[in-house]
N, C-alpha and C positions, 0 to 999 in steps of 0.2 A: 332560484339556484339552490341546489341541495347543500346541506351542511357538510356533506362528504367532500365537496370541492370549495369550501370556504377559503377565500383568498388564494386560490390555486396558482394564479399567474405570479402573484407576489412571492409566494413560497418557492416556486420554480426559479424565479430570478435569484433568490437568495441561494438556492442550491447550485445554480449555474455559477454564481460568483465563487462559491466554495470550491467547486470542481476546478475552476480556472486558477484559483489560488494554489490548489494542490499541484496542478501542472507546473506552475511557476516554481514552487518550492522544490518539486522533484527534479525538474530540469536543472536548477541551480545546484542541487546536491550532487547530481551525477555528471553534470557538464556535457551531456549528450542529448540525444533526441527523445521525444516522448515515447516512442516505441520501446526504447531501452528502459525508460522509467517504468512503463507499464509491465514489462516482462520482469524486471527486478521486483516490483511490488507484488505481482502475482506469485512469484516464486517464494518470497519470504512469508507472504500471507498464507499461502498453501502449506508451508512448513509448520506453521503454528495455529492453523485453523481449528485444531482440536482443543486448544487451550481457551477456556472461557472464564468469564467472571473476573475476579481480581487476582488471578494467578499471574505472576510476573507483570504486575500492573504499573509499578513505579518506573520512572525514567531510567534508573540505574539497575533495574531488575531484568536483565536480558536472559531469556531462557537458554539453558545450556544446549549445546549442539546435540547431545544425546536425546533431548526431548523434541527435536525438530523431526518432522516426517518428510523424508525426501519426496520430491515430485519430479516427474519426467518432463522432458521438453514437449512431448506430445500432450500431456495434461495442460501445460501452460498454453500451448498453441490453441488447443481446443477451447479452453476457457476464454481466451481473448478473441477467438475467431480469426487468428492470424495463421499464415502459412508456416508449416513446420520449419522450413529453412530460415525464415526470418527470425524466428525465436532461437533456433540453434545458433545462428551467428551472434545474437546478443548474448547468449549464455557463454559462448566461447570467449567473447570480449570480457564478460564478468569473471571468468576463470583467470584470464590474463591479468586482470586488475586485482585479483585476490578477494573479490567480493562474493564469489560463489565457490562451492566445493562439491566435487563429485563424491557420492557415497556409494561405493561398490557399483552394483548393477541396478540399484534401487532408484537412483535419480540424483537430484541436486538439492543442496541447501544453501541458504545465505547464512554463513557462520556468525556466531555471536561477535567475534572480533570485528567483522565488517560493520555490524550494527553499532558497535561501540566507537567507531571512528568519529572524530569531532564534527565532520560535516553531516553525518547521519544523526547525531544527537541534536545538532542545531536544527536540522530539518524536522526532527520529531517535536522539538519545542515550538517551532513555527507552525507545524501542522496542528498541534494541540491548541494553540492560540486561535488559529483559523477555525477550527471546529467549534471552539467555545463561542466565537463571534457568530458563527452560523446558527448555533442553538439559541443564542440570545435573540437573533433576528427573527427566528421562527416563533419564539415565545412572545416577542413584541407584536407579532401578527396575530397571535392567538391560536397558532397552529399547534395541535397536540396529536401525538400518536394515539390511535384508538385500537 
């Protein structure tokens, strides 16, 4: 067996556990289905994908709305491989809940005030703990990025 695939099945099991914990955390935070959680996550991640490194890295350092890049429903749908209408319905629901905002004709953002809600901060803390656990599990297996 090549070193490239050292403990591959064990590592994938750890990754799968991490993904399933993310699903649980996201669904609890939003109180809806996984598609909503995926659309929401894709939207906010797309809004801040240009921010790298330790910019706005701390839990209480939410990037201001002016620094978010709006993305369109089509971009989210294409990214997830979902029908446009499925994503559009979820975004409409987000607008009603006040967790998304339309920015002119450019697209949509998840505003900072939505990310500052207690349930979102709680899910961020839980997601960080889950990620830390995942990284420790990989380290214990001797899996390193190369």
